[in-house]
N, C-alpha and C positions, 0 to 999 in steps of 0.2 A: 662237801660243805666248807672245808678249809680253803680250797681254791676260790670259792665264791666270796668268802670273807676277805681274802687277800685282794681280790679284784676290786671289791667295794672300797677297801682301805686305800688302794692305789688311786681310785677315782676321787676319793675325798682329798687325798694328798694333792692331786692335781688341781682341784678347785681352790684349796687353801693356798697353794703355791702362787697362783695368779694374783691373789690379793696381797700376799706377803712379799712379792718380789720387790716392789718399790721401797718399803721400809728397810729391807735387807740391803738393797743397793745404796741407800742413804747412810747406812751405818757400817759399811765394809771397812772403813778406815779406823774404827775404834780399836783401842789397844787391849781391851779386856781388863778385868779386875786383878791387880797384882797380888791381892790378898787371897785369891783362890787357892785352897790347899792342894798339894800334890796328891793324886790318887794312885795307889799301887795295885797292881794285879799280878801277884807272885805266881799265879797258875799259868801265866803266859808261856807258850812254847816258841814264841817268835824270837829268833836269834838276833834280829836287828833292832829290837827294843832294848835299850841300854839302861843302866842304873842312873838315877837322878844325879845330875851334876857330873856325869861321866860319859858325855856323848862321844861317839866315834868322830874322829877328825879325818875327813876325806880330802885327798889331794885332787881337787877339781881339774879335769883335763890333764891329770898327772902333775899338777902344781904349775899352772900356766903363768903365774906371776914370777916364778923363779927361773924358768927355762922355757924354750919354745914348746907350746902345748902338744900333747899327744905324740911326743918323740921319745926315742930311747934315751936321749940325753936327759930329759926330764925325769924319767924313771930311775936312771942311774943316780941322779941327784938325791932323790927320795931314799933310795936303798942305801947309798953310801953314807948318808947323814941321818940314818934311822934313829939314832940315840937322841938327837937334838930336835929333829923336825916333828916327831911324835905322831906320825900318821898311822891310822888303824885301817883305813879303807882307801883303795885306789879306784878312782872314777875316771873312765875314759869312754870315747865314742868310736864306733866302728861303722864301716860301710863296705859294700861288696864291689869288687873291681870287675872289669869286663871279662876277665878270665876266671872269676869265681873265688878270688882270694879276699879274705877279710882284713882290711887295713884300718889303721887308726886315722880318723878324720872327723872333726866336729861340724864344720860348715858343710852346706850342701855341695860346694865346689872347693877346689884348691885355690881359687882366685885371690882371696884375701890374705892368705898366710904364706903363699909361696910365689915363685917366679913362673907360675903356670902359663900366664898369658904370653909371656916372652917365649917360653919353651915350646908351646904348641901353636902359637900364632893365632889364638882365638880366646875369647872370654868363655865363661861357663864351662870350665874343665871339671866335669863330674868324675868321681872315682869310677863310676860304672862305664865311663866312656873310654877309659884307657886300661891297659894291662898293668900288672904289678911291675913288670920289667920296664915298661914305658914310663912309669911313675918315678923311676929311680933318678931321672934327670932333675927332679924337683929339690929345691932347698927349703926345708921346712922351717928354717930359722930366718928366712928372708925379711919378714916384717915383725920379728920379735924385737921389742924395744927394751933394752936393758937399762942401765943407770944413765939415762939421758941420751943414749945413742942406739944404733942398730948394729950390734957386734958381728952378726953373721951375714949382713946384707952384701950381695954381690958375689958370693961364693958360687962357683960353677964347676961342673965336671969333677975331676979328681980332687979339687979343693974342698968339695962338700964332705964333711966328716961323716963316717958311717952312722953316727948316732943322730944325724939330722936328716937322714933320708927316710922315705916312706917305709914304714915298718908294719909287719902283720901282727894280728892278735896272737897267733901261735908264738912268734918270736918274743913278744913282750911277756907273755905268761911264762914261757920257758926261762927267760932271763930272771924274772922276779922269783920264781920258785927255786931256781938254782942258787940265788944269791941272798936270800932273806934269812938264812940260818934257821933258828928255831921259831922265828916270828911267822905267823900265818895271817897274811893280809886277807881282808874281805875285799870283794870286787863288786863294783857297781858298773855295769857295762851297758851303755845306751846305744841302741841301734838307730842310726840316723837315716839309713836308706829307707825309702818309702815305696808303697805299691808292691809290685812283683819283686823288685830288688830287695825290698825290706823283708819279704818272706824268705827269699833265698839267704839273706843275711841271718835270719833266725835259725834256719836249718844248719848253716855253717857254724854259727856260734854254739849251737847245742853240741855239735860234734867236737868242737875245740875244747869246750868245757868238760864234757863227759870223758873224753879221751885222757884227760889229766886228773880226773876224779875231784874236780873243784865245785861240784854241785852244791855242797853244803856251805860254801863260802861265797857264792855268787848270786847276785840278784840282777836280772836284766830288765831293761826298761825301753820304752818307746812312747812318744806322744802321739803316734799315728794310730787311731782306733782300729783300722783294718789290720795293721801289723800286730797290734795287741790281741785282737780276736784270733788271729792265726796262732799266736803263742799259746793262748788258752786252749784252743781246740786241739792242737797237735802235741803240746807239751804241758799238760795241765798241772803236773807235779813240780814244775820248775818255778822257783821263786821269782816274782816279778813285782814291779811297781805299777801304780795306777796310770792309765793313759789320761789324756786331756779331758775327755768326757767324764770319766770316772772321778777325776779330781774335782770337777765342778759339782758333780752329784754329791760327793762326800761333803763338800763345803755347805751345800744347801741343806743336806740332812742334819749336819751339825748345827747350823743356825736355826733350823726349825725344831731341833730337839727330838727328831724322829729316830726310830730304831734302824740303824744302818743294816742290820741283819735281814731286814725285809728284802733287800736287794742282793743278799748273799755275796758280798765282795770276795773275789778270789785273789786279790793282790795282798801282799804283806807289808808294803811300804808305800808312802806317799811322798813324792819329791816335789817341793813347792818353794817358791821364791819368798824372799823377805827383804825389806829395806830398799836399797837403791834399785833392786831388780823387780820390786813389787809395784810397778806402775807408779813410781814416785810417791809411794806411801798412800796411794788411793785405796789400797786394800791391805789390811793387816792380818797376816796369817800366823803371826808368831805370838800366841798367847797360851797361857796354861790351860784355859778351858778347852781349847781345841786339842791340845796335847792329851789331856785327860780323856776326851771323847775318842780320840784315835786309839789310845791304849786300852780303853774299855772294849773296843772292837778288835783288839789284837793286831793293830796296825802301827808300824813305826813311822815317825815323822822325820824326814830328812830335808834339810834346808839348803838352798843354793842362792846365789853365789855370795858367800858372806866374807867380805874383804876388809871390814874394819872392826876394831876392838869393841866398840859399843854394841854393835849388833851381835857379835859372838857372845859377849857377856849376857845380853838380854835373852838370847835363845837358850843358852846354857841354864839360866835361872828359870826359864819357862819350862824346861824339861825336854828339850829337843833330843832326839836319838842320834842324829848325825848332823854335823856341820860341814858342808862342802865349801871349800875355799881355795882360791889361787895361792894363798899364803899360809900353808898349814902350820909352820912354826909359830907364826903370830897367833893363830887360833888355839894351838896347843898351850902356849904360855898364858893366854888370856883365860882359858878354862881353868888352868891350875890356880890362878889368882882368884877366880870367882868362887872357889870351893870354900 
């Protein structure tokens, strides 16, 4: 009888959804009521839900505004300046190489951030198309723009410093854990590889994390539904964020006021854009009503990529659990002022 009732409820939801889609689309940019009270759920066991006005500050792509993204140099900067930068969480992206190594890389290819086209004589240099050893000719700082210039452009061969070369996930985690003292960082690791390579990356990342006993401090993510399904099927107990389809479903259930538990979400965090990254403000995901709805369902809300003080302040006041930014010191100081 329960399964029949649930099926009928899903059919009803589907019918209502068709009629409600247009008004929802027309109101996606509304900011929400600032007078909505903060709702607390002290029974939550989700370690990624933080206290109000105390969001985690995440160094997005290892602090991409301060140093070349996803490089050892960027992590050295965060660790060495830990007292002033105020980072709680380290966010970075990984992909699998041709020889099965897990390297840090955000874009699908090395083209935009390195000298890959020059080095390999072709465009579309995927991580999966070269070995880790072959990747060592790349200068990860090639297109990083510092204060008005490109400080690392043109470095080749032995002139490329060790901390601007392609680095593995193993090496980064070992460096952080060995040099962070008593501080225990949380990790948000996004798998950018897709398809079969994405599944290989999942297996490799699971090994890397469990070998170091970092399961309790790591949440992994992917926007690829097939890779996400593989995560859930093979490693159901490993904390993950919602994939793209789940994120849309969450938003629709929130807007409809439906019970999210009807779909039994297995993710513990939702990573969503806000401000400049949210389709030029055509959609507003940063409001207290949405945060309350997420917390009611034991889900943390983590926002990216928040690079100006107004957005940081707004999200902190809305109750965000994590603010991912290329400029973590700015975000940390802004949150302190907002309290």
